[in-house]
N, C-alpha and C positions, 0 to 999 in steps of 0.2 A: 238284741243289744248291738250297737254299732261297734266296729273295730276301732283300734287306736287311730288317732288322727295326727298327721304331721303338721305341726303349727308353724315351725320355721325350719331352717336347714338341719338343725340338730335337736329339736325338741319334739318328742313324740308323747302325746298325752292320751290316757284312756278316757272313756266317757265320764267316769266319776270325777276325774281331775278337771275335765273341761267344765262340768256343772259347777264344781266348787269355785273355779276361777270366775265363771259367769255370775255366781251369787255375790262374790265380793266386788266384782265390777259394778253390779247393780247398786251396791252401797256407795261406791265412788260416784256413780251417777246421781244419787240422792244429794251428795255433797256438791256436785256440779250445779244442780238445780238451785241450791242455796246461793251459790255465787251469782247465777243468772238473776235470781230474785232481787239481789241488791245492786244489780247493774255491773257486776264484775264479769270478765270473760269466764264462761261456765266450764271450769275445770275443777274436778274433785279428786280426792285421794283418800285412801285408807291404808293403814299399815296393819298387817296381820302377823301374829306369832302363835304357833301351835293351834291354828284353826280359829283363833279369836281376834277380833278387831281390838287393837290396843290404842289406836289414834286415828283421828279423822282431820281432814282439812279441805278447804276450798279457797280459791283465789280471793285475796284480800288486798291486793296491791293498791288499788284506788282508795278504798275506804280507810286503810291504815297509812296511806302516804308512804308506802314502803315497797320499792320495786323488787325486793327479794321475797315478798309475801305470796309466792306461788303456792298452789295447793300442796305440792309435795313438801316444800319447806315448812309450811304451817303444820302439816302432819308430823314431820320429822321432829320439829321443836317440841310438840306435845308428847310424842313417844319418848324422846330423850328425857323429858321431865318425869314422865311416869316411870320409866325404867331406871331413873337416877344414873344414867350412863350416856356418854356422848357416842357410844357405839351401839349399833342395833343388829347384832348378829342373829342369824336364824329367823330373820323377818322377811316378809314379802310386802312390797309396796304396789298397790293397784292405783292406776291413774288413768283418767279418761282420755288424755292426749299425750302423745309421745313427749317425754321431757326434753327441755332445752339443756344446753351445756352446763349452765349454773346448777340446775337440779341434778343432772347426771353426775356432776362432780361431787355434790353432797352425798350421793349414794355411795360413792367410793370412800369418802371420808368416814361415813357412819358404818360402813361394812354391811349394808343391806345385802342380803343374798340374791333375791330375785325381784325383778320389776316386771309387772304385767301392765301393758297399756292397751287402750282401746283404739283410738284413731291415730294414724301416723300424722306427723307434722312435716309437710314438705318445705316449710320455711325455716324452722328452728330445731327439728328433731335431731337428737344426739344419741339415739339408741339404734340407729340403723338406716334411717331415711336419708339424712344429709351426711352424717358422720356417725361413728360408733365408738364410744369411749373404750370399749373392750379392745379396739384395734391398737391402742397405744401401749406399747411394751413397757414404758416407764412406770405405769401404774401397777401397784402390787396387789390389787384386788380386781377380780373379774366378776361381773354380774351375769346371772342367768336372766335372759331377756325373753319374755313371752309376749309377742305382738298380736295386735288385731283381735282382742277378746271383746265381743260386743261392739265391734268396729262401727257398724251401721248406726246403732243407737247413740254412741258417743259422737260420731261425726255429725249426725242430724242435729243434736242439741247445739253444737258450736255454729253450724251453718245457719240455723234458725236465729240464733242470737245476733250474728253479724248481718243477716238480712234485715232483721228488725231495726238494727242500729243504722244501717244505710237508709232505710225508709224514713226514719225519724230525721236524719240529717238532710234529706231531700225536701222535707216539709217546711 
């Protein structure tokens, strides 16, 4: 059995925890594929509480004509309805791409405990790549952030999508 692995500056996970995070990220990848299949940017999310998925979401901004319909927001809306609460304490959100500032702000409002993401986002990432919402002292909620879970798989899906899109635009 492997030793514990340092995931970020202050997150040390054992092999069982890593496997669990990878399994839930696989579920987020299934959601991302759904977005891909309908022509949306392939980002998927799941929300987990007590080891069970309580909500799923994938990007729907184009199909819903709603710029806020990011995978994370879609999953949060579903989870809030299911829980009959606008707060989601003791939950973990898994998402295939590092969230933007809008989505990161929603995590603070809903009191999600932990966010696990796959690929970093060099353009819009708000959980460490460009900025980190945890760095703002004015916010009264801090997230546990676990980056780069199944990073390669998550990154490949997004890169493939945009490569296909560029190829279609050139035709």
